N, C-alpha and C positions, 0 to 999 in steps of 0.2 A: 776399828771403827769408832770415831769420835761422834756423840751424839752431837746435835747444833745447838750453838749458846741461845739464848734469847734475842739477843742482839742483832743475830743473823736471819733475817726474814727475807722471804720471797721479794715481798715489796719493797724492801729497800737496795735490793742488790741491784747491780750495773747492769747485770744481764738479763734484768727482767723483762725485757721485750723478746726474749727470746723464748721463754716459759710460759708468759702470762700473757693476755691480749689485753690490747689498751681498752679502757672504759669498763673494767670490773668494777663493779661495786665495793665498797669496803668490806661488807659481810663474807660475799664473794673471793675478795684478796687474801683475807682472814681464812677461810675454808680451804684454799689452795696452800697457804705457809702452814696449816697443820697435815696437809696430806704428805709436805717432805718430812721423811722421818729422820734422817740424818745427811750429814755431811761426811763423806768418805775421803781420806786421804790413802793416795796409792803410790807407791814406790816406784820407781823406773823398773820396769819389765814386770810387773805386779798384773796377773789378769784380773779384770772386771768382771768378766765372766766366760765361760767355753763354751764352745759350740756343743749343741746337744744337752745343756743346762735348760733347766725348765726357765718359762719369762716369771718372773717375780716382781721386778722391778725395772721401771724404765731411768734412767740415768739422764741429768743436766751434767755437761761438764763445765766446772767455775773455774777451773784453771789448768795450764798444761794440756798435753798434747797425747791423744792416743792413736792405735790402728786397729782397722778390723781386720782379720785375717781369716782365710782358709786353709786346712792341709789337704794338700793331693795324697792319692794313696802311697805315692812312690816317695812321701815326706817332703815333697817342696812346700814351701807357704807361699799365698800367694796373697799380698794387700790388696783387701778390697775396698778400703776407706781411710783416711785420716780423719780426726775430730779434734778441733779445738772447741775453746771457750765459747759458750754459747750454743751449741750443738746437744741434739740429744740422741743417747746410744740407747739399745735394746731393741728398736721399734722392731727390729728383724723375728723376733721372737712372737709377734701378735698372731701371725696366721696359723702357726702349728702350735703355739704355746712352747715351743721351745727354740733358743738359740740357733741361727744356722752359721756363725761363727765364733771366733775369739777377738775378746776386745782386749788389748794389753795397753799398759801406759808406757810410753816413751821417753817420759820424763815423769819426775813427783808431781801429782797433780791430784786435783781435788774435784769430787763429783757428788751431786746432790742426790740421794735417794729418793724414787717417785713410786712407791707401790703401785704394780698396776690396778690389782683391783681399787683401790682407791681413786685412783686416776679414772678411771673407767665411771665409777659411781658418779664421782665428780664432775665428771664430764656430759652426763646425762644430764642432771639437775643444773648445768650452767651452759644453754645453748652456744653463748657466746665462746667458753672454755674449748667446747666440741668442735666449731668451726676452726680455733685457732690450730687444735691440733691435726685435723684433716688438712689443714692447709700446711702444716710441718711436714707432713708424710709425704704431700703431694711435691712440697720441693724436695724431699729426698730420692722420689722415684724421678723427678726431672733431672736432677743432679746424676742420679746413676746413669741413665740415658746417655746423656752428655758424656760420661765417662766412657760408657762404650762405646759411643760414636766413634772418639778419640782414639782409643785402643783400635779398632778394626780399621780405621785409614789415615792415621799419621806415624810419620818416621820418629824417632826417638827423640831428635831434637825437638820436634813439634810438640811432641805429647809433654815434654817436660815443660814447655814455655805454656802449654794450655794448663798444665797443674798450676805453675806459678800464677798465672792469671787469673784461673779459679781461685787461687789460695786468696790472693789480694781483694776480689770482688767480696768475699765473704769476711 
């Protein structure tokens, strides 16, 4: 893992709208910058986290693509989501304190580490940030509902088309 350089801050990142709400004051933005502890490089096939691992960090995808998947008892892998630049990963661990899936790099990628205890404390002290993360989590729930609806009601060709439309919207 590579520690971040001073020239790479959240407030100057091209993806800041994904992590930071608009309208943060200078001090609030600096506090968020300090909450990000590192930029992590992952090689293709490397796990970001595994199912059953304790939630310690939420990750913001800076570049590349990852997948979330679960393993069935019979050894089959089921992909549950694809993640790209601007997406947050690790939110699955908030409810139980443990990740419910594996997150794996599909190509070389980079993520920012947001230690969950710091993020939680910061969100309590900055209401705008709390509302922003609630919106992000709600968006993920709505996206998951859409995926479930697609899987339950559409043929394979329609599912591929829906996936591509969703990808272009993101």
